[in-house]
Structure formats: C-alpha cells, structure tokens
ROGUMAR-846042 format. One line per 8 residues: number of its first residue (from 1); their letters; for each residue x, y, z of N, C-alpha, C, O. Coordinates in nm, 3 decimals. Each point is the difference from the previous one (the first is absolute). Layout:
N
NUM> a> X,Y,Z,X,Y,Z,X,Y,Z,X,Y,Z ~ ...
This chain:
111
1> mlilfdhg> -1.049,5.258,1.660,0.162,-0.038,-0.005,0.048,-0.066,0.098,-0.024,0.002,0.120 ~ 0.132,-0.090,-0.216,0.018,-0.091,0.107,0.186,0.075,0.053,0.098,-0.019,-0.073 ~ -0.092,0.077,0.168,0.119,0.070,0.042,0.108,-0.098,0.060,-0.035,-0.109,0.047 ~ 0.175,0.151,-0.049,0.129,-0.114,0.084,0.080,0.140,0.055,0.050,0.082,-0.077 ~ -0.048,-0.070,0.223,0.093,0.078,0.062,0.124,-0.078,0.009,-0.005,-0.117,0.039 ~ 0.092,0.162,-0.066,0.161,-0.030,-0.014,0.039,0.000,0.148,-0.095,0.058,0.053 ~ 0.163,-0.083,0.022,0.065,-0.014,0.128,0.001,0.102,0.070,-0.027,0.012,0.119 ~ 0.072,0.097,-0.226,-0.007,0.155,0.092,-0.067,0.064,0.009,0.027,0.113,0.040
9> tprgiary> -0.187,-0.160,-0.082,-0.100,0.095,-0.037,-0.065,0.019,0.097,-0.064,-0.104,0.015 ~ 0.033,0.186,0.076,-0.091,-0.001,0.138,-0.120,-0.049,-0.004,-0.068,0.042,-0.094 ~ 0.003,-0.142,0.186,-0.109,-0.069,-0.028,-0.078,0.099,0.023,-0.096,-0.014,-0.075 ~ 0.082,0.127,0.151,-0.097,0.076,0.043,-0.096,0.067,-0.136,-0.110,0.055,0.012 ~ 0.197,-0.080,-0.157,-0.044,0.045,-0.130,-0.111,-0.068,0.013,-0.083,0.084,-0.034 ~ 0.014,-0.197,0.065,-0.084,-0.065,-0.071,-0.132,-0.023,0.062,-0.097,-0.063,-0.043 ~ 0.118,0.139,0.174,-0.158,0.097,0.006,-0.061,0.077,-0.070,-0.121,0.006,-0.021 ~ 0.234,0.080,-0.029,-0.051,0.129,-0.130,-0.006,-0.083,-0.151,0.022,0.061,-0.104
17> lpehtvke> -0.052,-0.193,0.106,-0.013,-0.073,-0.121,-0.124,-0.080,-0.013,-0.008,-0.077,-0.096 ~ -0.093,0.085,0.184,-0.082,-0.086,0.004,-0.120,-0.078,-0.107,-0.090,-0.081,0.025 ~ 0.140,0.155,-0.166,-0.100,-0.052,-0.092,0.131,-0.095,-0.054,-0.054,-0.078,-0.079 ~ 0.169,0.053,0.081,0.093,-0.088,-0.012,0.039,-0.095,0.092,0.011,-0.003,0.122 ~ 0.009,-0.084,-0.225,0.100,-0.128,0.145,0.111,-0.010,-0.035,0.051,-0.023,-0.110 ~ 0.014,0.052,0.264,0.130,-0.012,0.030,0.078,-0.110,0.049,-0.042,-0.068,0.094 ~ 0.138,0.047,-0.142,0.066,-0.143,0.056,0.173,0.037,0.042,0.013,0.121,-0.021 ~ 0.068,-0.156,0.053,0.120,0.025,0.067,0.092,-0.108,-0.074,-0.010,-0.121,-0.022
25> araqgwdr> 0.099,0.215,-0.003,0.090,-0.112,-0.052,0.055,-0.124,0.124,0.027,-0.112,-0.041 ~ -0.018,0.138,0.159,0.032,-0.061,0.076,-0.095,-0.098,0.001,0.031,-0.111,-0.044 ~ -0.150,0.132,0.091,-0.070,-0.099,-0.005,-0.037,-0.089,-0.116,-0.049,-0.108,0.031 ~ 0.062,0.131,-0.146,0.049,-0.074,-0.149,0.140,-0.100,0.032,0.021,-0.094,-0.076 ~ 0.043,0.113,0.158,0.123,-0.089,-0.022,0.100,0.116,-0.053,0.109,-0.021,0.052 ~ -0.105,0.127,-0.130,0.041,0.040,-0.088,0.110,0.123,0.064,0.045,0.090,-0.072 ~ -0.015,-0.103,0.205,0.056,0.105,0.075,0.167,0.007,-0.012,0.069,0.092,0.044 ~ -0.024,-0.203,-0.108,0.126,-0.048,-0.045,0.087,-0.006,-0.167,0.107,-0.039,-0.047
33> ltngellk> -0.239,0.105,0.002,0.030,0.002,-0.182,0.062,0.132,0.035,-0.009,0.084,0.090 ~ 0.090,-0.108,-0.226,0.061,0.122,-0.090,-0.138,0.110,-0.036,-0.109,-0.028,0.052 ~ 0.119,0.141,-0.135,-0.092,0.085,-0.036,-0.043,-0.093,-0.139,-0.117,-0.031,-0.020 ~ 0.221,-0.006,-0.064,-0.039,-0.022,-0.133,-0.071,-0.212,0.066,-0.087,-0.052,-0.069 ~ 0.126,-0.002,0.155,-0.106,-0.120,-0.003,-0.126,0.048,0.089,-0.102,-0.067,-0.014 ~ 0.100,0.176,0.105,-0.130,0.051,0.042,-0.077,0.033,-0.101,-0.120,-0.024,-0.001 ~ 0.186,0.087,-0.099,-0.140,0.104,-0.103,-0.051,-0.157,-0.083,-0.115,-0.027,-0.033 ~ 0.240,-0.062,0.011,-0.033,-0.119,-0.112,-0.141,-0.076,0.080,-0.104,-0.015,-0.065
41> aaesagfd> 0.115,-0.034,0.221,-0.068,-0.021,0.077,-0.144,0.037,-0.005,-0.101,-0.069,-0.020 ~ 0.124,0.227,0.048,-0.138,0.064,0.024,-0.097,-0.045,-0.151,-0.106,-0.062,-0.001 ~ 0.154,0.096,-0.072,-0.062,0.020,-0.135,-0.037,-0.158,-0.030,-0.117,-0.009,-0.036 ~ 0.175,-0.096,0.040,-0.012,-0.172,0.004,-0.123,0.036,0.121,-0.106,-0.023,-0.058 ~ 0.083,0.056,0.162,-0.088,-0.016,0.072,-0.138,0.099,-0.018,-0.102,0.006,0.068 ~ 0.133,0.049,-0.160,-0.122,0.090,-0.005,-0.010,0.114,0.028,-0.105,0.050,-0.041 ~ 0.203,0.053,0.124,-0.014,0.123,0.044,-0.018,0.067,-0.103,0.033,-0.044,-0.110 ~ -0.098,0.177,0.129,-0.035,0.113,-0.090,0.148,0.097,0.070,0.059,0.072,-0.080
49> lllstdkn> -0.028,-0.074,0.165,0.088,0.107,0.050,0.078,-0.032,0.098,-0.037,-0.089,0.076 ~ 0.167,0.157,-0.056,0.086,-0.044,0.080,0.013,0.171,0.047,0.009,0.103,-0.067 ~ -0.015,-0.133,0.234,0.046,0.152,0.103,0.111,0.041,0.076,-0.008,0.026,0.120 ~ 0.129,-0.021,-0.196,0.096,-0.042,0.023,0.105,0.176,0.071,-0.013,0.111,-0.053 ~ 0.096,-0.139,0.162,0.072,0.126,-0.018,0.134,0.032,-0.007,0.065,0.093,0.047 ~ -0.026,-0.225,-0.142,0.132,0.010,-0.049,-0.031,0.048,-0.178,-0.064,-0.045,-0.096 ~ 0.175,0.190,0.135,0.007,0.085,-0.115,0.058,-0.063,-0.101,-0.068,-0.013,-0.103 ~ 0.201,-0.040,0.105,0.093,-0.102,-0.058,-0.092,-0.050,-0.126,0.036,0.002,-0.118
57> iryqqnlq> -0.191,-0.058,0.180,-0.011,-0.120,-0.093,-0.018,0.032,-0.163,0.002,-0.093,-0.081 ~ -0.016,0.204,0.047,-0.023,0.075,-0.153,0.147,-0.039,-0.069,0.012,-0.036,-0.117 ~ 0.112,0.051,0.226,0.133,-0.019,-0.067,0.039,-0.135,0.013,0.071,-0.047,-0.090 ~ -0.096,-0.005,0.161,0.032,-0.137,0.032,-0.059,-0.107,-0.115,0.067,-0.079,-0.066 ~ -0.215,0.099,0.061,-0.052,-0.100,-0.108,-0.080,0.056,-0.104,-0.051,0.113,0.003 ~ 0.040,-0.215,-0.115,-0.018,0.079,-0.104,-0.198,-0.005,-0.003,-0.066,-0.104,-0.011 ~ 0.011,0.242,0.023,-0.122,-0.059,0.032,-0.104,0.044,-0.148,-0.115,0.043,0.003 ~ 0.199,-0.069,-0.122,-0.056,-0.027,-0.112,-0.088,-0.087,-0.049,0.041,-0.096,-0.065
65> hrkiaivv> -0.170,0.114,0.088,-0.088,-0.123,-0.084,-0.017,-0.087,0.121,-0.001,-0.122,-0.015 ~ -0.015,0.191,0.166,-0.034,-0.038,0.102,-0.175,0.014,0.007,-0.053,0.104,-0.039 ~ -0.032,-0.222,0.094,-0.115,-0.015,0.005,-0.022,0.111,0.138,-0.074,0.097,-0.018 ~ 0.122,-0.110,0.115,-0.046,0.050,0.157,0.070,0.165,-0.030,0.095,0.041,-0.067 ~ -0.182,0.013,0.140,0.026,0.144,0.022,0.093,-0.005,0.124,-0.003,-0.091,0.082 ~ 0.114,0.236,-0.074,0.056,-0.014,0.085,-0.064,0.122,0.095,-0.075,0.077,-0.059 ~ 0.100,-0.053,0.206,-0.025,0.127,0.016,0.151,0.007,0.149,0.046,-0.079,0.082 ~ -0.025,0.200,-0.117,0.116,-0.003,0.102,-0.025,0.121,0.100,-0.060,0.101,-0.040
73> lgkarwrl> 0.108,-0.112,0.177,-0.002,0.072,0.104,0.148,0.086,0.020,0.091,-0.078,0.028 ~ -0.049,0.214,-0.037,0.095,0.077,0.005,0.066,-0.016,0.149,0.108,0.052,0.030 ~ -0.191,-0.132,0.060,0.076,-0.004,0.145,-0.139,-0.135,0.041,-0.112,-0.022,-0.046 ~ 0.206,-0.046,0.164,-0.107,-0.108,0.039,-0.044,0.010,0.172,-0.048,-0.083,0.077 ~ 0.090,0.219,-0.063,-0.084,0.002,0.144,-0.068,0.043,-0.001,-0.007,0.099,-0.073 ~ -0.111,-0.142,0.160,-0.135,0.000,0.003,-0.039,0.161,0.059,-0.089,0.064,-0.055 ~ 0.154,-0.017,0.155,0.000,0.110,0.013,-0.009,0.145,-0.105,-0.050,0.112,0.005 ~ 0.123,-0.187,-0.090,0.033,0.088,-0.113,-0.092,-0.025,-0.131,-0.026,0.097,-0.071
81> ikpvlaqv> -0.018,-0.211,0.042,-0.107,-0.028,-0.088,-0.138,0.067,0.068,-0.058,0.092,-0.057 ~ 0.018,-0.139,0.170,-0.141,-0.002,0.018,-0.049,0.181,0.014,-0.114,0.014,0.044 ~ 0.173,0.088,-0.071,-0.055,0.141,-0.027,0.008,-0.015,-0.178,-0.079,0.083,-0.047 ~ 0.130,-0.139,-0.031,-0.033,0.006,-0.111,-0.073,-0.129,-0.045,0.021,-0.037,-0.115 ~ -0.104,-0.035,0.195,-0.027,-0.129,-0.028,-0.132,0.048,-0.171,-0.044,-0.073,-0.090 ~ 0.030,0.180,0.112,-0.093,0.027,-0.098,0.046,-0.007,-0.205,-0.063,-0.020,-0.104 ~ 0.168,0.042,0.134,0.098,0.013,-0.126,0.015,-0.141,-0.020,-0.045,-0.057,-0.099 ~ 0.130,-0.021,0.224,0.000,-0.139,-0.030,-0.136,-0.074,-0.053,0.018,-0.077,-0.095
89> vaavnaar> -0.146,0.089,0.143,-0.124,-0.057,-0.028,-0.004,0.015,-0.155,-0.005,-0.086,-0.088 ~ 0.008,0.241,0.081,-0.037,0.017,-0.182,0.117,-0.075,-0.046,-0.033,-0.111,-0.043 ~ 0.155,0.133,0.039,0.089,-0.090,-0.048,-0.042,-0.146,-0.042,0.004,-0.020,-0.121 ~ -0.042,-0.084,0.199,-0.050,-0.115,0.031,-0.118,0.003,-0.090,-0.006,-0.075,-0.098 ~ -0.075,0.145,0.125,-0.137,0.000,-0.106,0.003,0.054,-0.117,-0.099,-0.006,-0.073 ~ 0.229,0.075,0.030,0.028,0.043,-0.155,0.066,-0.087,-0.036,0.015,0.018,-0.121 ~ 0.063,-0.148,0.165,0.093,-0.080,-0.054,-0.055,-0.062,-0.140,-0.119,-0.029,-0.007 ~ 0.159,0.020,-0.045,-0.052,-0.144,-0.168,0.111,-0.099,0.028,0.092,0.025,0.078
97> pgtytevd> -0.103,-0.124,-0.136,0.118,-0.055,-0.034,0.044,0.012,-0.120,-0.045,0.013,-0.113 ~ 0.205,-0.025,0.198,0.125,0.015,-0.059,0.101,0.144,-0.015,0.107,0.030,-0.051 ~ -0.239,0.049,0.146,0.070,0.122,0.069,0.105,0.020,0.121,0.040,-0.084,0.082 ~ -0.016,0.188,-0.092,0.113,0.010,0.146,-0.046,0.130,0.023,-0.056,0.073,-0.081 ~ 0.088,-0.045,0.216,-0.055,0.087,0.076,0.059,0.076,0.084,-0.072,0.099,0.004 ~ 0.159,-0.083,0.067,0.019,0.108,0.118,-0.063,0.088,0.059,-0.062,0.075,-0.075 ~ 0.050,-0.049,0.214,-0.102,0.066,0.114,0.155,0.058,0.057,0.093,-0.079,0.014 ~ -0.075,0.241,0.019,0.063,0.061,0.039,-0.046,-0.018,0.126,-0.120,0.000,0.028
105> ipstprl> 0.237,-0.021,0.074,-0.043,0.005,0.142,0.096,0.113,0.073,0.123,-0.011,0.009 ~ -0.210,0.136,0.049,0.132,0.067,0.063,0.057,-0.053,0.125,-0.047,-0.083,0.078 ~ 0.162,0.149,-0.076,0.090,-0.076,0.087,-0.075,0.077,0.151,0.057,-0.040,0.102 ~ -0.147,0.117,-0.082,-0.033,0.081,0.115,-0.181,0.009,-0.029,-0.059,0.033,-0.103 ~ 0.008,-0.074,0.229,-0.142,-0.041,-0.015,-0.077,0.160,-0.022,0.001,0.104,0.065 ~ -0.057,-0.141,-0.175,-0.104,0.132,-0.008,-0.059,0.002,0.088,-0.017,-0.106,0.060 ~ -0.041,0.225,-0.015,-0.133,0.009,0.129,-0.099,0.044,-0.037,-0.095,0.010,0.077
C-alpha cells in the first residue's frame, strides 16, 4: 500500500509499516496544501491511504466518493503514539479505499 503521511504524522511510525511504501507530504512538496488539495493530490498520485493527525478532516471535507482511505491519529505526539502502535498498524492494514478510521491515542502513555 502506498501511504502518505501528512505534516503532523510522526515519522517513526513508518518503521512499523515495512510492508508498505511511506512518503511524506513535505517530501512530495505538498506540505502547504489544504486538506482538500492534499486529498486530491494524493488520490491523483495513486496513494492508497492518508495517515493524518487532523481530526477535523472529516468535518472539513466531503469524504464521500473518495478513493483514498484515511486513518486519523487522535494525538500527534510520538511518546503517546508509540505505546499503541499495534492499533495504528492494525488500522492501516484494515483500511480499504474510501474508508475513514480514527485511532484513539490516550493522553497518558500506557505502561
């Protein structure tokens, strides 16, 4: 699966997705695009999934008829995401074209 990380997605997550190809919006020259423009560019470029930290994307964009899957992380801080990486990876692996999934990230790290 070809995955696009938006500007808020911690890079470290890519190490846990070795069976996928991960690219960053910044590396694509898309770091200044709005969400709608980013979704359109990603779909046009053949991305299968957008991994984002923007929980408002579902309210700001019409996600109907989208080809790209969207997985949104509840928080952007690596120290909070790292303990729940298994859930993040599971959400990515389960994503299908046009789906929207949020992964809850607790405010305090799990021990």
